[in-house]
C-alpha positions as CSV (number, residue, x, y, z in Angstrom):
1,M,-31.1,95.7,-78.3
2,S,-27.8,93.6,-78.0
3,S,-25.5,92.9,-75.2
4,V,-21.9,91.9,-75.1
5,L,-20.7,89.2,-72.6
6,T,-17.4,90.3,-71.0
7,I,-15.3,88.4,-68.5
8,D,-12.5,89.6,-66.3
9,A,-8.9,88.5,-66.5
10,A,-9.2,86.1,-63.6
11,K,-12.1,84.2,-65.1
12,R,-10.4,84.1,-68.4
13,N,-7.3,82.6,-66.9
14,R,-9.3,80.1,-65.0
15,L,-11.0,79.0,-68.2
16,L,-7.8,78.7,-70.0
17,A,-6.3,76.6,-67.2
18,T,-9.5,74.4,-67.0
19,Y,-9.9,73.7,-70.7
20,P,-6.5,73.9,-72.2
21,D,-7.4,71.5,-75.1
22,V,-10.1,74.0,-76.3
23,F,-8.1,77.2,-76.2
24,H,-4.6,75.8,-76.9
25,R,-5.1,73.4,-79.8
26,S,-2.1,71.7,-81.4
27,F,-0.9,72.4,-85.0
28,M,-2.5,69.2,-86.2
29,Q,-5.8,70.0,-84.6
30,R,-5.9,73.4,-86.3
31,W,-4.5,72.6,-89.6
32,G,-4.8,68.7,-89.8
33,F,-8.0,68.6,-91.9
34,P,-6.9,71.2,-94.5
35,L,-3.5,69.5,-94.9
36,I,-5.1,66.0,-95.2
37,S,-7.6,67.3,-97.8
38,A,-4.9,68.9,-99.8
39,A,-2.8,65.7,-99.6
40,V,-5.7,63.7,-101.0
41,L,-6.3,66.1,-103.8
42,V,-2.6,66.0,-104.8
43,Y,-2.7,62.2,-104.6
44,L,-5.9,62.0,-106.8
45,A,-4.3,64.4,-109.3
46,F,-1.2,62.1,-109.4
47,C,-3.4,59.1,-110.0
48,F,-5.3,60.8,-112.8
49,A,-1.9,61.7,-114.5
50,F,-0.2,58.4,-113.8
51,F,-3.0,56.2,-115.0
52,N,-4.0,58.4,-118.0
53,V,-7.6,58.5,-116.8
54,I,-8.8,61.5,-118.9
55,P,-7.1,60.3,-122.1
56,T,-8.5,56.8,-121.5
57,F,-12.0,58.2,-121.2
58,M,-11.5,60.4,-124.2
59,N,-10.4,57.6,-126.4
60,G,-12.8,55.0,-125.2
61,N,-15.0,53.2,-127.7
62,W,-18.3,54.6,-126.4
63,D,-20.2,53.8,-129.6
64,R,-19.3,50.2,-129.1
65,A,-20.3,50.4,-125.4
66,A,-23.6,51.8,-126.4
67,T,-24.2,48.9,-128.8
68,Y,-23.4,46.4,-126.0
69,V,-25.9,48.1,-123.7
70,Q,-28.6,48.0,-126.3
71,D,-27.9,44.3,-126.8
72,W,-28.8,43.8,-123.1
73,Y,-32.5,44.7,-123.7
74,S,-32.9,44.1,-127.5
75,W,-32.0,41.5,-130.1
76,R,-30.3,41.8,-133.5
77,A,-31.4,39.8,-136.6
78,Q,-28.2,39.6,-138.7
79,P,-28.8,38.3,-142.3
80,R,-26.0,38.5,-144.8
81,L,-27.2,39.3,-148.3
82,R,-24.4,37.7,-150.4
83,F,-23.8,38.4,-154.1
84,Q,-23.5,35.1,-156.0
85,N,-23.7,34.7,-159.8
86,D,-25.4,38.1,-160.2
87,E,-28.1,37.2,-157.6
88,V,-28.7,38.1,-154.0
89,V,-28.8,35.2,-151.6
90,A,-29.8,35.7,-147.9
91,Q,-27.8,33.7,-145.3
92,W,-28.2,33.8,-141.5
93,T,-25.8,33.4,-138.5
94,S,-25.8,30.3,-136.5
95,R,-28.0,31.9,-133.9
96,R,-31.0,32.0,-136.2
97,Q,-34.1,33.8,-135.0
98,Y,-36.5,32.7,-137.8
99,P,-37.3,29.2,-139.0
100,E,-36.4,28.1,-142.5
101,G,-38.7,29.7,-145.2
102,A,-40.3,32.1,-142.7
103,D,-42.2,35.1,-144.1
104,I,-40.2,38.1,-142.6
105,D,-42.0,41.4,-143.0
106,W,-38.9,43.6,-142.9
107,L,-36.8,41.4,-145.3
108,K,-38.5,40.5,-148.6
109,P,-37.4,39.8,-152.1
110,S,-38.5,42.2,-154.9
111,A,-41.3,41.2,-157.3
112,D,-38.8,40.0,-159.9
113,G,-36.6,38.3,-157.4
114,S,-33.5,40.1,-158.3
115,R,-33.1,42.3,-155.3
116,Y,-33.9,42.2,-151.5
117,I,-35.7,45.0,-149.7
118,V,-34.7,45.6,-146.1
119,T,-37.0,47.9,-144.2
120,F,-35.9,49.9,-141.1
121,G,-38.8,51.4,-139.4
122,S,-41.8,53.3,-140.9
123,D,-40.2,56.5,-142.1
124,G,-39.2,55.3,-145.5
125,D,-35.8,54.1,-144.3
126,R,-34.8,51.0,-146.3
127,L,-32.3,49.3,-148.5
128,E,-33.0,47.8,-151.9
129,V,-30.0,45.4,-152.4
130,G,-28.9,44.4,-155.8
131,P,-25.6,42.8,-156.8
132,S,-24.2,45.8,-158.5
133,R,-26.1,48.6,-156.7
134,V,-27.7,49.2,-153.3
135,D,-30.4,51.9,-153.2
136,V,-30.2,53.4,-149.7
137,Y,-33.3,55.4,-148.6
138,V,-32.8,57.8,-145.6
139,D,-35.9,59.7,-144.6
140,G,-37.5,58.6,-147.9
141,K,-34.7,60.1,-150.0
142,L,-32.7,57.9,-152.4
143,Y,-28.9,57.6,-152.2
144,P,-27.5,55.0,-154.5
145,V,-24.3,53.1,-153.6
146,T,-22.6,51.6,-156.6
147,I,-20.6,48.4,-156.1
148,T,-17.6,47.3,-158.2
149,R,-15.2,44.4,-157.8
150,D,-12.9,46.5,-155.6
151,R,-15.1,49.1,-153.8
152,A,-18.5,50.1,-152.7
153,S,-18.7,53.9,-153.4
154,L,-20.6,56.5,-151.3
155,P,-22.6,59.1,-153.3
156,T,-21.5,62.7,-153.2
157,D,-24.6,64.0,-151.6
158,A,-24.8,61.3,-148.8
159,P,-26.1,62.3,-145.4
160,A,-24.3,61.9,-142.1
161,Q,-25.9,58.5,-141.6
162,M,-23.9,57.1,-144.4
163,Q,-20.1,56.9,-144.1
164,Q,-17.3,55.7,-146.4
165,D,-15.0,53.1,-144.5
166,D,-12.1,52.2,-146.8
167,N,-13.8,50.1,-149.6
168,K,-17.1,49.6,-147.8
169,V,-20.1,51.9,-146.9
170,N,-21.7,52.0,-143.5
171,V,-25.4,53.0,-143.1
172,Y,-26.8,53.9,-139.7
173,Y,-30.5,54.0,-138.8
174,G,-30.2,54.5,-135.1
175,F,-31.8,51.9,-132.8
176,A,-33.5,50.3,-135.8
177,G,-30.1,48.9,-137.0
178,Q,-27.3,49.5,-139.4
179,A,-25.9,47.9,-142.7
180,E,-22.3,47.4,-144.0
181,I,-22.3,47.5,-147.8
182,R,-19.3,45.5,-149.1
183,T,-18.0,44.4,-152.4
184,S,-19.3,40.9,-151.9
185,Q,-22.3,41.2,-149.5
186,V,-24.4,43.5,-147.5
187,Y,-24.2,42.6,-143.7
188,V,-27.5,43.8,-142.1
189,Q,-28.2,44.3,-138.4
190,R,-31.9,44.8,-137.7
191,R,-32.7,45.5,-134.0
192,F,-35.9,44.9,-132.0
193,L,-36.8,45.3,-128.4
194,G,-37.0,42.3,-126.1
195,W,-35.2,38.8,-126.2
196,A,-35.9,36.8,-129.3
197,N,-36.9,33.1,-128.9
198,F,-36.2,33.3,-125.1
199,F,-38.7,30.5,-124.3
200,F,-38.7,28.3,-127.4
201,D,-36.3,28.2,-130.4
202,T,-37.4,27.9,-134.0
203,Q,-37.4,24.1,-133.9
204,S,-40.0,23.9,-131.2
205,P,-43.7,23.4,-132.1
206,F,-44.4,26.1,-129.5
207,W,-42.4,28.7,-131.3
208,G,-44.4,31.7,-132.6
209,R,-47.5,30.8,-130.5
210,S,-49.1,33.4,-128.1
211,L,-49.1,32.7,-124.4
212,P,-52.8,31.8,-124.2
213,E,-52.2,29.2,-127.0
214,I,-49.3,27.7,-125.2
215,I,-51.2,27.5,-121.9
216,G,-54.2,25.9,-123.8
217,L,-51.9,23.3,-125.4
218,I,-50.2,22.4,-122.1
219,F,-53.4,21.9,-120.2
220,S,-56.0,20.7,-122.6
221,G,-54.6,20.5,-126.2
222,D,-53.9,17.4,-128.3
223,R,-50.5,15.9,-127.8
224,L,-47.9,17.5,-130.1
225,D,-45.6,14.5,-129.5
226,A,-47.2,11.0,-129.0
227,N,-44.3,10.0,-126.6
228,Q,-44.9,12.7,-124.0
229,S,-47.3,15.2,-122.7
230,N,-47.4,18.8,-123.9
231,A,-46.2,20.0,-120.5
232,S,-43.2,17.8,-120.6
233,L,-42.5,18.7,-124.1
234,A,-42.7,22.4,-123.3
235,L,-40.3,22.0,-120.4
236,D,-37.9,20.0,-122.6
237,N,-38.0,22.5,-125.4
238,F,-37.4,25.3,-122.9
239,L,-34.4,23.7,-121.2
240,N,-32.9,22.6,-124.5
241,N,-33.5,25.9,-126.3
242,T,-30.5,26.0,-128.8
243,S,-30.3,29.7,-128.7
244,W,-30.5,30.5,-125.1
245,Q,-29.3,27.1,-123.6
246,H,-31.4,27.4,-120.4
247,G,-30.7,23.9,-119.3
248,D,-26.9,24.4,-119.5
249,I,-26.9,27.8,-117.9
250,L,-29.1,26.6,-115.0
251,S,-26.8,23.6,-114.5
252,K,-23.8,25.9,-114.5
253,L,-25.5,28.1,-112.0
254,M,-26.1,25.2,-109.7
255,Q,-22.5,24.1,-110.2
256,T,-21.5,27.6,-109.0
257,L,-23.7,27.4,-105.9
258,V,-22.2,23.9,-105.0
259,M,-18.7,25.2,-105.5
260,A,-19.6,28.0,-102.9
261,F,-21.2,25.8,-100.4
262,V,-18.8,22.9,-100.5
263,G,-15.7,25.1,-100.4
264,T,-17.0,27.1,-97.5
265,L,-18.1,24.0,-95.6
266,F,-14.7,22.3,-96.0
267,G,-13.0,25.6,-95.0
268,T,-15.2,25.8,-91.9
269,L,-14.5,22.2,-90.8
270,V,-10.7,22.6,-91.2
271,A,-10.5,26.1,-89.7
272,F,-12.5,25.1,-86.6
273,P,-10.0,22.7,-84.9
274,L,-6.9,24.7,-86.3
275,A,-8.3,27.9,-84.6
276,F,-8.1,26.2,-81.1
277,I,-4.4,25.4,-81.9
278,A,-3.7,29.0,-83.0
279,A,-5.5,30.6,-80.0
280,R,-2.9,31.5,-77.3
281,N,-5.2,31.1,-74.4
282,I,-6.2,27.6,-75.6
283,M,-2.9,26.2,-76.8
284,R,0.0,27.3,-74.6
285,N,2.8,26.3,-76.9
286,R,3.9,29.6,-78.5
287,T,5.7,27.9,-81.4
288,V,2.6,26.0,-82.4
289,N,0.5,29.2,-82.1
290,W,2.9,31.0,-84.3
291,G,3.1,28.3,-86.9
292,T,-0.6,27.9,-87.2
293,K,-1.2,31.6,-87.5
294,R,1.5,31.9,-90.2
295,L,-0.3,29.1,-92.0
296,F,-3.5,31.1,-91.9
297,D,-1.7,34.1,-93.2
298,F,-0.2,32.2,-96.1
299,L,-3.6,30.6,-97.1
300,R,-5.5,33.9,-97.0
301,S,-2.7,36.2,-98.4
302,I,-2.9,34.5,-101.8
303,D,-6.1,35.7,-103.5
304,M,-8.8,33.2,-104.3
305,L,-8.4,34.0,-108.0
306,I,-4.7,33.0,-107.8
307,W,-5.6,29.7,-106.1
308,A,-8.1,29.1,-108.8
309,L,-5.5,29.6,-111.6
310,F,-3.1,27.4,-109.9
311,F,-5.5,24.5,-109.4
312,T,-7.0,24.9,-112.9
313,R,-3.5,24.4,-114.3
314,A,-3.0,21.4,-111.9
315,F,-6.4,19.6,-112.3
316,G,-7.8,21.1,-115.5
317,P,-11.1,23.1,-115.8
318,G,-14.1,22.2,-113.8
319,P,-15.7,22.7,-110.3
320,L,-12.9,20.9,-108.4
321,P,-10.4,23.7,-108.8
322,G,-13.1,26.3,-107.8
323,I,-13.9,24.3,-104.6
324,A,-10.2,23.9,-103.7
325,A,-9.6,27.7,-104.2
326,I,-12.5,28.6,-101.9
327,F,-11.5,26.0,-99.4
328,F,-7.8,27.2,-99.2
329,T,-8.8,30.9,-99.0
330,D,-11.6,30.4,-96.4
331,T,-9.5,28.1,-94.2
332,G,-7.0,30.9,-93.8
333,A,-9.5,33.7,-93.3
334,L,-12.0,31.8,-91.1
335,G,-9.1,30.3,-89.0
336,K,-7.8,33.8,-88.3
337,V,-11.4,35.1,-87.3
338,Y,-12.1,32.0,-85.2
339,A,-8.7,32.2,-83.4
340,E,-9.3,35.9,-82.6
341,A,-12.8,35.1,-81.2
342,L,-11.3,32.3,-79.0
343,E,-8.6,34.7,-77.6
344,N,-11.4,37.1,-76.6
345,I,-13.6,34.6,-74.6
346,D,-14.5,35.0,-70.9
347,D,-12.1,32.7,-69.0
348,K,-14.5,32.5,-66.1
349,Q,-16.8,29.9,-67.8
350,R,-13.8,27.7,-68.8
351,E,-12.3,27.9,-65.3
352,G,-15.7,27.0,-63.9
353,V,-16.0,23.8,-66.0
354,K,-12.4,23.0,-65.1
355,S,-12.9,23.4,-61.4
356,V,-15.3,20.4,-61.3
357,G,-12.6,18.1,-62.7
358,A,-13.8,18.0,-66.4
359,A,-11.5,16.6,-68.9
360,P,-9.7,19.1,-71.3
361,V,-12.0,18.2,-74.2
362,A,-15.0,18.8,-72.0
363,V,-13.7,22.0,-70.8
364,Q,-13.5,23.3,-74.4
365,R,-16.9,21.7,-75.2
366,F,-18.8,23.3,-72.3
367,G,-16.6,26.3,-71.3
368,V,-15.4,27.7,-74.7
369,I,-17.6,26.5,-77.7
370,P,-21.0,27.9,-76.3
371,Q,-19.4,31.4,-76.2
372,V,-17.9,31.3,-79.7
373,L,-20.3,29.1,-81.7
374,P,-22.7,32.0,-82.6
375,V,-19.8,34.0,-83.9
376,F,-18.3,31.0,-85.7
377,I,-21.7,30.2,-87.5
378,S,-22.4,33.9,-88.3
379,Q,-18.9,34.3,-90.0
380,S,-19.3,31.0,-91.9
381,L,-22.7,32.1,-93.2
382,Y,-21.2,35.5,-94.3
383,F,-18.4,33.7,-96.1
384,W,-20.8,31.4,-97.8
385,E,-22.9,34.4,-99.0
386,S,-19.7,36.1,-100.2
387,N,-18.4,33.0,-101.9
388,T,-21.6,32.7,-104.0
389,R,-20.4,35.9,-105.8
390,S,-16.7,34.9,-105.7
391,A,-17.4,31.6,-107.3
392,T,-18.7,33.4,-110.4
393,V,-15.4,35.3,-110.8
394,I,-13.2,32.2,-110.3
395,G,-15.3,30.3,-112.7
396,A,-14.3,32.7,-115.5
397,V,-10.7,31.5,-115.2
398,G,-11.6,27.9,-115.9
399,A,-13.0,26.8,-112.5
400,G,-16.4,26.0,-114.1
401,G,-19.7,27.2,-113.2
402,I,-21.7,30.1,-114.6
403,G,-18.6,32.3,-114.6
404,L,-17.1,30.3,-117.4
405,K,-20.4,30.4,-119.4
406,L,-20.5,34.2,-118.9
407,L,-17.0,34.6,-120.2
408,E,-17.8,32.4,-123.3
409,S,-20.8,34.5,-124.1
410,M,-18.8,37.8,-123.8
411,K,-16.1,36.5,-126.1
412,T,-18.6,35.9,-129.0
413,N,-19.3,39.6,-129.0
414,S,-22.8,39.0,-130.2
415,D,-24.5,37.3,-127.1
416,W,-24.8,40.2,-124.9
417,D,-28.5,39.6,-124.3
418,K,-27.4,36.2,-122.9
419,V,-24.9,37.9,-120.8
420,A,-27.7,40.1,-119.4
421,Y,-29.8,37.0,-118.8
422,M,-26.9,35.4,-116.8
423,V,-26.2,38.6,-114.9
424,L,-29.8,38.8,-113.9
425,L,-29.8,35.2,-112.7
426,I,-26.7,35.8,-110.7
427,L,-28.2,39.0,-109.1
428,L,-31.4,37.0,-108.1
429,V,-29.4,34.2,-106.6
430,V,-27.1,36.7,-104.7
431,F,-30.1,38.6,-103.5
432,A,-31.8,35.4,-102.3
433,F,-28.7,34.1,-100.5
434,D,-28.0,37.5,-99.0
435,N,-31.4,37.5,-97.4
436,L,-31.2,33.9,-96.3
437,S,-27.7,34.5,-94.8
438,N,-29.0,37.6,-93.0
439,A,-32.0,35.8,-91.6
440,L,-29.9,32.8,-90.4
441,R,-27.2,35.0,-88.8
442,S,-29.8,37.1,-87.1
443,R,-31.3,33.9,-85.6
444,V,-27.9,32.7,-84.6
445,M,-27.0,36.0,-82.9
446,G,-30.3,36.3,-81.3
447,K,-31.5,39.4,-83.2
448,K,-34.6,40.1,-85.1
449,S,-34.2,40.0,-88.9
450,H,-34.9,43.3,-90.7
């Protein structure tokens, strides 16, 4: 059973008069949301067309991107099998993962020594490399690649894993690796999970030992070096690892943290007194107020990265340009925030201190600073946390720190595992400083930390 609620004309008119905003909405109230949504869609469509978003994605080197991602969690052994005087000679890149003369299970010379056998996995995928012919096995089936002075030639029945690229042949074995067969050499990339030689390089006496062996040597084994303990030797070998350069990376990370801290500290110390000059309720001279605020605008309107580029050109690469860039940017930003906090204080406390005949400095000390100090400290801590991340970016333009080290590793195009290592270190440091900053700010503002 249903009922219909009806009202007479008088009640209807009374409701219309009492709530006109409900029954007589404006054009924007009725159509504003659909119009704004349509405008946003048109703007996004324009951006897609103007910046060629779809063609850019379609033409992207996604296979290269996939290789870089794989390099984050795996490592590539990259021997070059060169053809010299009708022989095959194995040579390695500078970042060697095996010691000289090591017995490598996936790279072995043939019984007669005329060829090298490169194994990719356990499904019969392998290369048998000779100076005039490379026998390629895919899923256990043979596909011979003939090599002349001018060209490496693909066989007619080659599978999709083998491709002719001008005068060379590329062979792909998925995650296990790939090979480029050229007229003068075969360039092999053999991939394995994990990070090779992360703790000790091939020159260390700890290389190739299991974790229990290393722990036993550190705490109870005979000295490997008569001049120092095994614990000291292990730490020295770890920090001076020629492949991973832990000592250099950690020192660059500390340099980045120092840049962020010192730059923020100097910015805070300079912005603090200038904020009192910029605040209209503290400094009554309007010309001085205006000039100080414009100084803040100038300092903060130029991005920190631009300041870093400027100071790097002026002073050369190193942490000093990074500190100066953070200092200049933070002075402008913190000065503006501090001045706004000062202009919103409760004047009753200041007037109360002034009424007892206190000097102007005492009035600010006891009537103003207690009100704004928690805000000042909280903002400075937030900027310190933010600058820990920013210092990495400005380091990449020459301001030193781990940012520069990160850029150098990216440029090699073969150290992406080291890039992942540094990114993880940065994430851990940012996470730690974020929690520390939140805890300190919560204490300063009188709130419980979550």
